[in-house]
All heavy atoms as TSV, in Angstrom:
chain	resi	resn	atom	element	x	y	z
A	1	MET	N	N	27.934	-37.883	8.583
A	1	MET	CA	C	27.722	-39.117	7.858
A	1	MET	C	C	28.401	-39.097	6.492
A	1	MET	O	O	28.857	-40.121	6.035
A	1	MET	CB	C	26.222	-39.365	7.729
A	1	MET	CG	C	25.885	-40.688	7.116
A	1	MET	SD	S	26.336	-42.089	8.124
A	1	MET	CE	C	24.780	-42.571	8.764
A	2	VAL	N	N	28.436	-37.940	5.867
A	2	VAL	CA	C	29.072	-37.825	4.558
A	2	VAL	C	C	30.563	-38.149	4.666
A	2	VAL	O	O	31.127	-38.795	3.776
A	2	VAL	CB	C	28.851	-36.417	3.964
A	2	VAL	CG1	C	29.639	-36.234	2.689
A	2	VAL	CG2	C	27.365	-36.182	3.708
A	3	TRP	N	N	31.193	-37.737	5.756
A	3	TRP	CA	C	32.618	-38.013	5.911
A	3	TRP	C	C	32.876	-39.511	5.925
A	3	TRP	O	O	33.910	-39.972	5.449
A	3	TRP	CB	C	33.170	-37.364	7.181
A	3	TRP	CG	C	32.620	-37.973	8.441
A	3	TRP	CD1	C	31.500	-37.610	9.106
A	3	TRP	CD2	C	33.156	-39.081	9.158
A	3	TRP	NE1	N	31.305	-38.411	10.201
A	3	TRP	CE2	C	32.308	-39.326	10.248
A	3	TRP	CE3	C	34.271	-39.886	8.970
A	3	TRP	CZ2	C	32.551	-40.359	11.159
A	3	TRP	CZ3	C	34.507	-40.906	9.882
A	3	TRP	CH2	C	33.649	-41.133	10.962
A	4	LEU	N	N	31.926	-40.291	6.406
A	4	LEU	CA	C	32.080	-41.744	6.426
A	4	LEU	C	C	32.052	-42.306	5.013
A	4	LEU	O	O	32.847	-43.197	4.676
A	4	LEU	CB	C	30.967	-42.361	7.276
A	4	LEU	CG	C	31.069	-43.847	7.567
A	4	LEU	CD1	C	32.379	-44.181	8.274
A	4	LEU	CD2	C	29.893	-44.295	8.416
A	5	MET	N	N	31.185	-41.789	4.184
A	5	MET	CA	C	31.122	-42.232	2.791
A	5	MET	C	C	32.378	-41.825	2.024
A	5	MET	O	O	32.900	-42.598	1.226
A	5	MET	CB	C	29.890	-41.651	2.098
A	5	MET	CG	C	28.608	-42.185	2.637
A	5	MET	SD	S	28.545	-43.956	2.384
A	5	MET	CE	C	27.022	-44.327	3.159
A	6	VAL	N	N	32.866	-40.626	2.264
A	6	VAL	CA	C	34.096	-40.177	1.619
A	6	VAL	C	C	35.257	-41.074	2.055
A	6	VAL	O	O	36.080	-41.479	1.232
A	6	VAL	CB	C	34.380	-38.693	1.941
A	6	VAL	CG1	C	35.751	-38.276	1.454
A	6	VAL	CG2	C	33.295	-37.810	1.343
A	7	PHE	N	N	35.299	-41.410	3.315
A	7	PHE	CA	C	36.336	-42.305	3.826
A	7	PHE	C	C	36.243	-43.673	3.146
A	7	PHE	O	O	37.268	-44.255	2.774
A	7	PHE	CB	C	36.202	-42.450	5.345
A	7	PHE	CG	C	37.213	-43.379	5.948
A	7	PHE	CD1	C	38.542	-43.021	6.033
A	7	PHE	CD2	C	36.822	-44.629	6.411
A	7	PHE	CE1	C	39.474	-43.880	6.580
A	7	PHE	CE2	C	37.739	-45.498	6.957
A	7	PHE	CZ	C	39.082	-45.125	7.042
A	8	ALA	N	N	35.034	-44.178	2.936
A	8	ALA	CA	C	34.851	-45.471	2.275
A	8	ALA	C	C	35.374	-45.435	0.843
A	8	ALA	O	O	36.034	-46.374	0.390
A	8	ALA	CB	C	33.379	-45.872	2.297
A	9	VAL	N	N	35.114	-44.356	0.128
A	9	VAL	CA	C	35.616	-44.222	-1.237
A	9	VAL	C	C	37.142	-44.153	-1.245
A	9	VAL	O	O	37.792	-44.775	-2.090
A	9	VAL	CB	C	34.998	-42.987	-1.931
A	9	VAL	CG1	C	35.678	-42.705	-3.257
A	9	VAL	CG2	C	33.505	-43.184	-2.127
A	10	ILE	N	N	37.717	-43.439	-0.304
A	10	ILE	CA	C	39.178	-43.360	-0.212
A	10	ILE	C	C	39.769	-44.743	0.043
A	10	ILE	O	O	40.770	-45.127	-0.571
A	10	ILE	CB	C	39.592	-42.352	0.877
A	10	ILE	CG1	C	39.262	-40.934	0.429
A	10	ILE	CG2	C	41.082	-42.478	1.206
A	10	ILE	CD1	C	39.401	-39.885	1.507
A	11	VAL	N	N	39.151	-45.509	0.921
A	11	VAL	CA	C	39.633	-46.860	1.207
A	11	VAL	C	C	39.535	-47.733	-0.041
A	11	VAL	O	O	40.453	-48.515	-0.338
A	11	VAL	CB	C	38.853	-47.488	2.387
A	11	VAL	CG1	C	39.135	-48.968	2.513
A	11	VAL	CG2	C	39.191	-46.766	3.679
A	12	LEU	N	N	38.455	-47.610	-0.800
A	12	LEU	CA	C	38.312	-48.378	-2.030
A	12	LEU	C	C	39.397	-48.030	-3.045
A	12	LEU	O	O	39.975	-48.922	-3.676
A	12	LEU	CB	C	36.931	-48.142	-2.649
A	12	LEU	CG	C	35.758	-48.793	-1.948
A	12	LEU	CD1	C	34.449	-48.274	-2.529
A	12	LEU	CD2	C	35.837	-50.287	-2.078
A	13	ILE	N	N	39.661	-46.752	-3.209
A	13	ILE	CA	C	40.688	-46.326	-4.157
A	13	ILE	C	C	42.056	-46.819	-3.704
A	13	ILE	O	O	42.852	-47.314	-4.515
A	13	ILE	CB	C	40.665	-44.794	-4.335
A	13	ILE	CG1	C	39.370	-44.394	-5.050
A	13	ILE	CG2	C	41.879	-44.304	-5.109
A	13	ILE	CD1	C	39.108	-42.906	-5.064
A	14	TRP	N	N	42.342	-46.715	-2.421
A	14	TRP	CA	C	43.611	-47.213	-1.883
A	14	TRP	C	C	43.711	-48.731	-2.081
A	14	TRP	O	O	44.775	-49.252	-2.426
A	14	TRP	CB	C	43.748	-46.861	-0.406
A	14	TRP	CG	C	45.037	-47.346	0.169
A	14	TRP	CD1	C	46.249	-46.727	0.076
A	14	TRP	CD2	C	45.251	-48.546	0.899
A	14	TRP	NE1	N	47.196	-47.483	0.701
A	14	TRP	CE2	C	46.615	-48.612	1.221
A	14	TRP	CE3	C	44.418	-49.583	1.299
A	14	TRP	CZ2	C	47.156	-49.666	1.925
A	14	TRP	CZ3	C	44.964	-50.627	2.008
A	14	TRP	CH2	C	46.312	-50.670	2.317
A	15	GLY	N	N	42.620	-49.446	-1.880
A	15	GLY	CA	C	42.608	-50.894	-2.075
A	15	GLY	C	C	42.900	-51.272	-3.511
A	15	GLY	O	O	43.620	-52.238	-3.785
A	16	LEU	N	N	42.349	-50.515	-4.459
A	16	LEU	CA	C	42.635	-50.755	-5.872
A	16	LEU	C	C	44.116	-50.562	-6.158
A	16	LEU	O	O	44.752	-51.394	-6.806
A	16	LEU	CB	C	41.796	-49.831	-6.749
A	16	LEU	CG	C	42.083	-49.876	-8.248
A	16	LEU	CD1	C	41.781	-51.265	-8.799
A	16	LEU	CD2	C	41.272	-48.832	-8.975
A	17	PHE	N	N	44.676	-49.472	-5.657
A	17	PHE	CA	C	46.098	-49.197	-5.856
A	17	PHE	C	C	46.955	-50.307	-5.248
A	17	PHE	O	O	47.886	-50.809	-5.881
A	17	PHE	CB	C	46.455	-47.839	-5.239
A	17	PHE	CG	C	47.919	-47.529	-5.284
A	17	PHE	CD1	C	48.531	-47.172	-6.472
A	17	PHE	CD2	C	48.696	-47.606	-4.138
A	17	PHE	CE1	C	49.886	-46.904	-6.521
A	17	PHE	CE2	C	50.046	-47.332	-4.170
A	17	PHE	CZ	C	50.645	-46.980	-5.359
A	18	ALA	N	N	46.639	-50.723	-4.026
A	18	ALA	CA	C	47.415	-51.762	-3.351
A	18	ALA	C	C	47.300	-53.094	-4.079
A	18	ALA	O	O	48.299	-53.826	-4.221
A	18	ALA	CB	C	46.943	-51.909	-1.902
A	19	THR	N	N	46.122	-53.411	-4.575
A	19	THR	CA	C	45.927	-54.656	-5.316
A	19	THR	C	C	46.774	-54.675	-6.576
A	19	THR	O	O	47.390	-55.691	-6.912
A	19	THR	CB	C	44.441	-54.836	-5.676
A	19	THR	OG1	O	43.666	-54.825	-4.480
A	19	THR	CG2	C	44.203	-56.120	-6.423
A	20	MET	N	N	46.810	-53.558	-7.270
A	20	MET	CA	C	47.617	-53.478	-8.488
A	20	MET	C	C	49.099	-53.623	-8.175
A	20	MET	O	O	49.831	-54.307	-8.899
A	20	MET	CB	C	47.325	-52.171	-9.219
A	20	MET	CG	C	45.910	-52.121	-9.763
A	20	MET	SD	S	45.472	-50.537	-10.448
A	20	MET	CE	C	46.229	-50.672	-12.053
A	21	ARG	N	N	49.542	-52.990	-7.097
A	21	ARG	CA	C	50.961	-53.097	-6.712
A	21	ARG	C	C	51.328	-54.533	-6.353
A	21	ARG	O	O	52.384	-55.021	-6.723
A	21	ARG	CB	C	51.263	-52.182	-5.529
A	21	ARG	CG	C	51.108	-50.709	-5.781
A	21	ARG	CD	C	52.358	-50.059	-6.189
A	21	ARG	NE	N	53.378	-50.362	-5.191
A	21	ARG	CZ	C	54.648	-50.085	-5.342
A	21	ARG	NH1	N	55.032	-49.468	-6.419
A	21	ARG	NH2	N	55.531	-50.391	-4.424
A	22	ILE	N	N	50.476	-55.207	-5.621
A	22	ILE	CA	C	50.748	-56.588	-5.230
A	22	ILE	C	C	50.749	-57.495	-6.459
A	22	ILE	O	O	51.607	-58.369	-6.595
A	22	ILE	CB	C	49.711	-57.080	-4.190
A	22	ILE	CG1	C	49.920	-56.344	-2.873
A	22	ILE	CG2	C	49.799	-58.581	-3.999
A	22	ILE	CD1	C	48.804	-56.524	-1.878
A	23	GLY	N	N	49.803	-57.289	-7.359
A	23	GLY	CA	C	49.729	-58.106	-8.565
A	23	GLY	C	C	50.942	-57.966	-9.454
A	23	GLY	O	O	51.334	-58.912	-10.141
A	24	GLN	N	N	51.570	-56.810	-9.449
A	24	GLN	CA	C	52.734	-56.562	-10.294
A	24	GLN	C	C	54.063	-56.762	-9.572
A	24	GLN	O	O	55.117	-56.576	-10.171
A	24	GLN	CB	C	52.676	-55.128	-10.854
A	24	GLN	CG	C	51.482	-54.865	-11.735
A	24	GLN	CD	C	51.501	-55.710	-12.999
A	24	GLN	OE1	O	52.549	-56.030	-13.530
A	24	GLN	NE2	N	50.330	-56.089	-13.463
A	25	SER	N	N	54.034	-57.173	-8.315
A	25	SER	CA	C	55.266	-57.290	-7.538
A	25	SER	C	C	56.164	-58.407	-8.061
A	25	SER	O	O	55.697	-59.416	-8.589
A	25	SER	CB	C	54.946	-57.544	-6.058
A	25	SER	OG	O	54.403	-58.843	-5.899
A	26	GLN	N	N	57.450	-58.227	-7.910
A	26	GLN	CA	C	58.429	-59.217	-8.358
A	26	GLN	C	C	58.268	-60.526	-7.591
A	26	GLN	O	O	58.375	-61.605	-8.163
A	26	GLN	CB	C	59.854	-58.677	-8.191
A	26	GLN	CG	C	60.913	-59.594	-8.763
A	26	GLN	CD	C	60.788	-59.763	-10.274
A	26	GLN	OE1	O	60.329	-58.858	-10.975
A	26	GLN	NE2	N	61.181	-60.906	-10.772
A	27	SER	N	N	58.012	-60.456	-6.296
A	27	SER	CA	C	57.879	-61.681	-5.500
A	27	SER	C	C	56.665	-62.496	-5.952
A	27	SER	O	O	56.703	-63.725	-5.932
A	27	SER	CB	C	57.770	-61.345	-4.016
A	27	SER	OG	O	56.608	-60.585	-3.759
A	28	ASN	N	N	55.614	-61.845	-6.381
A	28	ASN	CA	C	54.446	-62.569	-6.872
A	28	ASN	C	C	54.769	-63.278	-8.182
A	28	ASN	O	O	54.327	-64.400	-8.409
A	28	ASN	CB	C	53.266	-61.622	-7.059
A	28	ASN	CG	C	51.981	-62.369	-7.321
A	28	ASN	OD1	O	51.782	-63.456	-6.826
A	28	ASN	ND2	N	51.116	-61.772	-8.117
A	29	LYS	N	N	55.539	-62.639	-9.031
A	29	LYS	CA	C	55.923	-63.256	-10.297
A	29	LYS	C	C	56.806	-64.474	-10.067
A	29	LYS	O	O	56.697	-65.466	-10.778
A	29	LYS	CB	C	56.654	-62.244	-11.171
A	29	LYS	CG	C	55.775	-61.130	-11.675
A	29	LYS	CD	C	56.582	-60.135	-12.461
A	29	LYS	CE	C	55.737	-58.941	-12.859
A	29	LYS	NZ	N	56.531	-57.920	-13.542
A	30	GLU	N	N	57.672	-64.411	-9.080
A	30	GLU	CA	C	58.585	-65.521	-8.810
A	30	GLU	C	C	57.872	-66.686	-8.135
A	30	GLU	O	O	58.153	-67.840	-8.421
A	30	GLU	CB	C	59.731	-65.049	-7.917
A	30	GLU	CG	C	60.660	-64.076	-8.601
A	30	GLU	CD	C	61.649	-63.446	-7.644
A	30	GLU	OE1	O	61.581	-63.730	-6.425
A	30	GLU	OE2	O	62.485	-62.664	-8.111
A	31	GLN	N	N	56.948	-66.437	-7.245
A	31	GLN	CA	C	56.311	-67.500	-6.478
A	31	GLN	C	C	55.153	-68.164	-7.221
A	31	GLN	O	O	54.873	-69.325	-6.983
A	31	GLN	CB	C	55.815	-66.957	-5.142
A	31	GLN	CG	C	56.949	-66.564	-4.229
A	31	GLN	CD	C	56.447	-66.020	-2.908
A	31	GLN	OE1	O	55.257	-66.068	-2.625
A	31	GLN	NE2	N	57.343	-65.490	-2.108
A	32	ASN	N	N	54.478	-67.445	-8.100
A	32	ASN	CA	C	53.313	-68.009	-8.757
A	32	ASN	C	C	53.266	-67.543	-10.214
A	32	ASN	O	O	52.512	-66.636	-10.548
A	32	ASN	CB	C	52.035	-67.608	-8.016
A	32	ASN	CG	C	50.822	-68.345	-8.528
A	32	ASN	OD1	O	50.915	-69.178	-9.423
A	32	ASN	ND2	N	49.678	-68.029	-7.973
A	33	PRO	N	N	54.033	-68.164	-11.091
A	33	PRO	CA	C	54.051	-67.704	-12.480
A	33	PRO	C	C	52.722	-67.930	-13.211
A	33	PRO	O	O	52.426	-67.252	-14.175
A	33	PRO	CB	C	55.176	-68.516	-13.116
A	33	PRO	CG	C	55.436	-69.653	-12.206
A	33	PRO	CD	C	54.962	-69.241	-10.841
A	34	GLN	N	N	51.883	-68.866	-12.761
A	34	GLN	CA	C	50.593	-69.092	-13.396
A	34	GLN	C	C	49.610	-67.957	-13.133
A	34	GLN	O	O	48.574	-67.873	-13.781
A	34	GLN	CB	C	49.961	-70.418	-12.910
A	34	GLN	CG	C	50.613	-71.649	-13.497
A	34	GLN	CD	C	51.913	-71.993	-12.788
A	34	GLN	OE1	O	52.097	-71.644	-11.630
A	34	GLN	NE2	N	52.806	-72.667	-13.486
A	35	TYR	N	N	49.947	-67.105	-12.184
A	35	TYR	CA	C	49.068	-65.976	-11.861
A	35	TYR	C	C	48.850	-65.087	-13.077
A	35	TYR	O	O	47.793	-64.479	-13.233
A	35	TYR	CB	C	49.675	-65.158	-10.719
A	35	TYR	CG	C	48.851	-63.961	-10.322
A	35	TYR	CD1	C	47.752	-64.102	-9.488
A	35	TYR	CD2	C	49.160	-62.690	-10.782
A	35	TYR	CE1	C	46.990	-63.011	-9.130
A	35	TYR	CE2	C	48.411	-61.596	-10.428
A	35	TYR	CZ	C	47.324	-61.768	-9.603
A	35	TYR	OH	O	46.571	-60.675	-9.254
A	36	PHE	N	N	49.812	-65.020	-13.949
A	36	PHE	CA	C	49.736	-64.106	-15.080
A	36	PHE	C	C	49.114	-64.740	-16.326
A	36	PHE	O	O	49.167	-64.161	-17.405
A	36	PHE	CB	C	51.115	-63.528	-15.386
A	36	PHE	CG	C	51.529	-62.538	-14.350
A	36	PHE	CD1	C	52.339	-62.914	-13.298
A	36	PHE	CD2	C	51.066	-61.246	-14.396
A	36	PHE	CE1	C	52.697	-62.004	-12.328
A	36	PHE	CE2	C	51.413	-60.327	-13.426
A	36	PHE	CZ	C	52.228	-60.706	-12.387
A	37	GLN	N	N	48.485	-65.890	-16.182
A	37	GLN	CA	C	47.718	-66.461	-17.283
A	37	GLN	C	C	46.305	-65.909	-17.205
A	37	GLN	O	O	45.718	-65.804	-16.138
A	37	GLN	CB	C	47.710	-67.983	-17.202
A	37	GLN	CG	C	49.083	-68.583	-17.403
A	37	GLN	CD	C	49.077	-70.092	-17.217
A	37	GLN	OE1	O	48.093	-70.669	-16.795
A	37	GLN	NE2	N	50.192	-70.713	-17.547
A	38	ASP	N	N	45.756	-65.543	-18.329
A	38	ASP	CA	C	44.415	-64.933	-18.407
A	38	ASP	C	C	44.311	-63.679	-17.550
A	38	ASP	O	O	43.305	-63.461	-16.863
A	38	ASP	CB	C	43.329	-65.929	-17.989
A	38	ASP	CG	C	43.142	-67.031	-19.015
A	38	ASP	OD1	O	43.338	-66.751	-20.209
A	38	ASP	OD2	O	42.788	-68.151	-18.610
A	39	THR	N	N	45.332	-62.843	-17.594
A	39	THR	CA	C	45.313	-61.638	-16.758
A	39	THR	C	C	44.222	-60.665	-17.173
A	39	THR	O	O	43.680	-59.954	-16.336
A	39	THR	CB	C	46.662	-60.913	-16.793
A	39	THR	OG1	O	47.015	-60.628	-18.151
A	39	THR	CG2	C	47.753	-61.755	-16.157
A	40	GLY	N	N	43.900	-60.632	-18.457
A	40	GLY	CA	C	42.869	-59.704	-18.913
A	40	GLY	C	C	41.540	-59.951	-18.211
A	40	GLY	O	O	40.888	-59.015	-17.751
A	41	LYS	N	N	41.146	-61.209	-18.098
A	41	LYS	CA	C	39.891	-61.547	-17.426
A	41	LYS	C	C	39.945	-61.193	-15.946
A	41	LYS	O	O	38.990	-60.672	-15.384
A	41	LYS	CB	C	39.589	-63.036	-17.582
A	41	LYS	CG	C	39.232	-63.446	-18.979
A	41	LYS	CD	C	38.980	-64.944	-19.041
A	41	LYS	CE	C	38.721	-65.399	-20.453
A	41	LYS	NZ	N	38.525	-66.846	-20.547
A	42	LYS	N	N	41.079	-61.487	-15.320
A	42	LYS	CA	C	41.219	-61.213	-13.882
A	42	LYS	C	C	41.173	-59.716	-13.600
A	42	LYS	O	O	40.490	-59.277	-12.680
A	42	LYS	CB	C	42.521	-61.805	-13.351
A	42	LYS	CG	C	42.542	-63.310	-13.348
A	42	LYS	CD	C	43.893	-63.838	-12.915
A	42	LYS	CE	C	43.959	-65.335	-13.033
A	42	LYS	NZ	N	45.280	-65.858	-12.733
A	43	TRP	N	N	41.907	-58.923	-14.387
A	43	TRP	CA	C	41.922	-57.476	-14.167
A	43	TRP	C	C	40.561	-56.862	-14.462
A	43	TRP	O	O	40.116	-55.945	-13.774
A	43	TRP	CB	C	43.001	-56.805	-15.016
A	43	TRP	CG	C	44.370	-57.004	-14.455
A	43	TRP	CD1	C	45.336	-57.800	-14.958
A	43	TRP	CD2	C	44.922	-56.414	-13.277
A	43	TRP	NE1	N	46.456	-57.748	-14.168
A	43	TRP	CE2	C	46.237	-56.906	-13.132
A	43	TRP	CE3	C	44.440	-55.526	-12.338
A	43	TRP	CZ2	C	47.058	-56.530	-12.087
A	43	TRP	CZ3	C	45.266	-55.146	-11.292
A	43	TRP	CH2	C	46.549	-55.651	-11.181
A	44	PHE	N	N	39.883	-57.359	-15.501
A	44	PHE	CA	C	38.571	-56.833	-15.845
A	44	PHE	C	C	37.568	-57.115	-14.724
A	44	PHE	O	O	36.784	-56.246	-14.343
A	44	PHE	CB	C	38.090	-57.435	-17.161
A	44	PHE	CG	C	36.785	-56.884	-17.642
A	44	PHE	CD1	C	36.710	-55.591	-18.154
A	44	PHE	CD2	C	35.633	-57.641	-17.578
A	44	PHE	CE1	C	35.516	-55.065	-18.589
A	44	PHE	CE2	C	34.422	-57.129	-18.009
A	44	PHE	CZ	C	34.364	-55.840	-18.522
A	45	LYS	N	N	37.612	-58.320	-14.180
A	45	LYS	CA	C	36.698	-58.680	-13.094
A	45	LYS	C	C	36.988	-57.839	-11.847
A	45	LYS	O	O	36.075	-57.312	-11.212
A	45	LYS	CB	C	36.841	-60.161	-12.747
A	45	LYS	CG	C	35.860	-60.635	-11.695
A	45	LYS	CD	C	36.151	-62.068	-11.278
A	45	LYS	CE	C	35.489	-63.054	-12.194
A	45	LYS	NZ	N	35.579	-64.440	-11.705
A	46	LEU	N	N	38.263	-57.691	-11.504
A	46	LEU	CA	C	38.647	-56.898	-10.344
A	46	LEU	C	C	38.252	-55.437	-10.521
A	46	LEU	O	O	37.706	-54.808	-9.606
A	46	LEU	CB	C	40.150	-57.017	-10.105
A	46	LEU	CG	C	40.712	-56.322	-8.882
A	46	LEU	CD1	C	40.115	-56.919	-7.612
A	46	LEU	CD2	C	42.224	-56.465	-8.845
A	47	LEU	N	N	38.503	-54.897	-11.699
A	47	LEU	CA	C	38.128	-53.516	-11.985
A	47	LEU	C	C	36.612	-53.343	-11.867
A	47	LEU	O	O	36.139	-52.342	-11.337
A	47	LEU	CB	C	38.605	-53.112	-13.377
A	47	LEU	CG	C	38.272	-51.692	-13.818
A	47	LEU	CD1	C	38.957	-50.679	-12.916
A	47	LEU	CD2	C	38.669	-51.486	-15.258
A	48	GLY	N	N	35.875	-54.341	-12.328
A	48	GLY	CA	C	34.419	-54.289	-12.221
A	48	GLY	C	C	33.950	-54.200	-10.779
A	48	GLY	O	O	33.048	-53.428	-10.457
A	49	PHE	N	N	34.569	-54.990	-9.901
A	49	PHE	CA	C	34.203	-54.937	-8.481
A	49	PHE	C	C	34.448	-53.542	-7.910
A	49	PHE	O	O	33.622	-53.005	-7.176
A	49	PHE	CB	C	35.008	-55.948	-7.667
A	49	PHE	CG	C	34.600	-57.372	-7.897
A	49	PHE	CD1	C	35.562	-58.349	-8.077
A	49	PHE	CD2	C	33.275	-57.751	-7.927
A	49	PHE	CE1	C	35.207	-59.667	-8.293
A	49	PHE	CE2	C	32.902	-59.069	-8.134
A	49	PHE	CZ	C	33.875	-60.026	-8.321
A	50	TYR	N	N	35.585	-52.950	-8.245
A	50	TYR	CA	C	35.893	-51.623	-7.717
A	50	TYR	C	C	34.967	-50.558	-8.296
A	50	TYR	O	O	34.520	-49.670	-7.569
A	50	TYR	CB	C	37.357	-51.267	-7.976
A	50	TYR	CG	C	38.283	-51.907	-6.982
A	50	TYR	CD1	C	39.120	-52.944	-7.352
A	50	TYR	CD2	C	38.320	-51.489	-5.665
A	50	TYR	CE1	C	39.967	-53.539	-6.436
A	50	TYR	CE2	C	39.152	-52.074	-4.743
A	50	TYR	CZ	C	39.984	-53.090	-5.127
A	50	TYR	OH	O	40.806	-53.683	-4.222
A	51	VAL	N	N	34.676	-50.626	-9.575
A	51	VAL	CA	C	33.789	-49.632	-10.186
A	51	VAL	C	C	32.402	-49.714	-9.555
A	51	VAL	O	O	31.805	-48.692	-9.204
A	51	VAL	CB	C	33.724	-49.825	-11.717
A	51	VAL	CG1	C	32.582	-49.032	-12.333
A	51	VAL	CG2	C	35.041	-49.432	-12.353
A	52	ILE	N	N	31.891	-50.934	-9.392
A	52	ILE	CA	C	30.571	-51.105	-8.772
A	52	ILE	C	C	30.576	-50.553	-7.350
A	52	ILE	O	O	29.631	-49.873	-6.931
A	52	ILE	CB	C	30.151	-52.586	-8.802
A	52	ILE	CG1	C	29.832	-52.999	-10.243
A	52	ILE	CG2	C	28.955	-52.833	-7.896
A	52	ILE	CD1	C	29.656	-54.493	-10.428
A	53	SER	N	N	31.638	-50.810	-6.609
A	53	SER	CA	C	31.722	-50.324	-5.227
A	53	SER	C	C	31.772	-48.804	-5.164
A	53	SER	O	O	31.107	-48.184	-4.334
A	53	SER	CB	C	32.957	-50.904	-4.538
A	53	SER	OG	O	32.892	-52.302	-4.501
A	54	ILE	N	N	32.548	-48.202	-6.039
A	54	ILE	CA	C	32.671	-46.738	-6.041
A	54	ILE	C	C	31.350	-46.101	-6.462
A	54	ILE	O	O	30.909	-45.108	-5.867
A	54	ILE	CB	C	33.842	-46.293	-6.934
A	54	ILE	CG1	C	35.166	-46.691	-6.271
A	54	ILE	CG2	C	33.798	-44.798	-7.199
A	54	ILE	CD1	C	36.380	-46.501	-7.138
A	55	VAL	N	N	30.691	-46.668	-7.460
A	55	VAL	CA	C	29.402	-46.131	-7.894
A	55	VAL	C	C	28.366	-46.258	-6.771
A	55	VAL	O	O	27.598	-45.326	-6.508
A	55	VAL	CB	C	28.920	-46.828	-9.187
A	55	VAL	CG1	C	27.470	-46.495	-9.503
A	55	VAL	CG2	C	29.817	-46.451	-10.350
A	56	ALA	N	N	28.359	-47.402	-6.100
A	56	ALA	CA	C	27.416	-47.595	-4.990
A	56	ALA	C	C	27.675	-46.580	-3.878
A	56	ALA	O	O	26.733	-46.012	-3.313
A	56	ALA	CB	C	27.522	-49.013	-4.444
A	57	ALA	N	N	28.943	-46.340	-3.565
A	57	ALA	CA	C	29.275	-45.359	-2.535
A	57	ALA	C	C	28.848	-43.956	-2.969
A	57	ALA	O	O	28.329	-43.184	-2.158
A	57	ALA	CB	C	30.767	-45.392	-2.238
A	58	ALA	N	N	29.050	-43.628	-4.237
A	58	ALA	CA	C	28.653	-42.307	-4.734
A	58	ALA	C	C	27.137	-42.139	-4.659
A	58	ALA	O	O	26.645	-41.067	-4.286
A	58	ALA	CB	C	29.140	-42.117	-6.168
A	59	ILE	N	N	26.402	-43.181	-4.994
A	59	ILE	CA	C	24.937	-43.111	-4.908
A	59	ILE	C	C	24.503	-42.902	-3.461
A	59	ILE	O	O	23.601	-42.107	-3.173
A	59	ILE	CB	C	24.301	-44.383	-5.506
A	59	ILE	CG1	C	24.488	-44.387	-7.023
A	59	ILE	CG2	C	22.832	-44.489	-5.143
A	59	ILE	CD1	C	24.104	-45.688	-7.695
A	60	MET	N	N	25.151	-43.593	-2.526
A	60	MET	CA	C	24.801	-43.420	-1.123
A	60	MET	C	C	25.096	-42.003	-0.654
A	60	MET	O	O	24.329	-41.434	0.122
A	60	MET	CB	C	25.560	-44.426	-0.254
A	60	MET	CG	C	25.002	-45.825	-0.357
A	60	MET	SD	S	25.658	-46.905	0.902
A	60	MET	CE	C	27.006	-47.652	0.032
A	61	ILE	N	N	26.183	-41.432	-1.123
A	61	ILE	CA	C	26.511	-40.044	-0.763
A	61	ILE	C	C	25.424	-39.098	-1.262
A	61	ILE	O	O	24.962	-38.223	-0.545
A	61	ILE	CB	C	27.897	-39.642	-1.305
A	61	ILE	CG1	C	28.985	-40.377	-0.530
A	61	ILE	CG2	C	28.110	-38.142	-1.226
A	61	ILE	CD1	C	30.369	-40.219	-1.109
A	62	VAL	N	N	25.008	-39.292	-2.517
A	62	VAL	CA	C	23.968	-38.429	-3.089
A	62	VAL	C	C	22.664	-38.564	-2.317
A	62	VAL	O	O	21.988	-37.580	-2.026
A	62	VAL	CB	C	23.768	-38.755	-4.602
A	62	VAL	CG1	C	22.533	-38.070	-5.138
A	62	VAL	CG2	C	24.998	-38.367	-5.380
A	63	ILE	N	N	22.317	-39.799	-1.967
A	63	ILE	CA	C	21.081	-40.021	-1.216
A	63	ILE	C	C	21.145	-39.369	0.163
A	63	ILE	O	O	20.181	-38.759	0.616
A	63	ILE	CB	C	20.779	-41.535	-1.104
A	63	ILE	CG1	C	20.392	-42.093	-2.464
A	63	ILE	CG2	C	19.691	-41.808	-0.079
A	63	ILE	CD1	C	20.286	-43.605	-2.508
A	64	LEU	N	N	22.286	-39.458	0.815
A	64	LEU	CA	C	22.420	-38.881	2.150
A	64	LEU	C	C	22.444	-37.355	2.128
A	64	LEU	O	O	22.035	-36.713	3.096
A	64	LEU	CB	C	23.672	-39.409	2.837
A	64	LEU	CG	C	23.587	-40.858	3.297
A	64	LEU	CD1	C	24.941	-41.327	3.819
A	64	LEU	CD2	C	22.536	-41.021	4.378
A	65	ILE	N	N	22.933	-36.772	1.060
A	65	ILE	CA	C	22.999	-35.314	0.969
A	65	ILE	C	C	21.611	-34.714	0.803
A	65	ILE	O	O	21.320	-33.663	1.338
A	65	ILE	CB	C	23.947	-34.887	-0.185
A	65	ILE	CG1	C	25.381	-35.211	0.199
A	65	ILE	CG2	C	23.776	-33.414	-0.494
A	65	ILE	CD1	C	26.380	-34.943	-0.905
A	66	LYS	N	N	20.733	-35.418	0.104
A	66	LYS	CA	C	19.369	-34.882	-0.132
A	66	LYS	C	C	18.531	-34.886	1.089
A	66	LYS	O	O	18.565	-35.328	2.069
A	66	LYS	CB	C	18.663	-35.685	-1.216
A	66	LYS	CG	C	19.232	-35.391	-2.568
A	66	LYS	CD	C	18.432	-36.115	-3.619
A	66	LYS	CE	C	18.965	-35.759	-4.978
A	66	LYS	NZ	N	18.196	-36.315	-6.039
């Protein structure tokens, strides 16, 4: 069961990396220039979702180990 939680954390980290790459891609800048307005709020909100998810997964791992 622990391997499943570790896999979930890996997927979350990979998702964060992929999201950042897509957000910074040249094609995204060309197709939707308004995307980069208020980027601070968008990145902060997205980062918050990932941090909450990783913390929740870590708590589940700790609970399952005990």
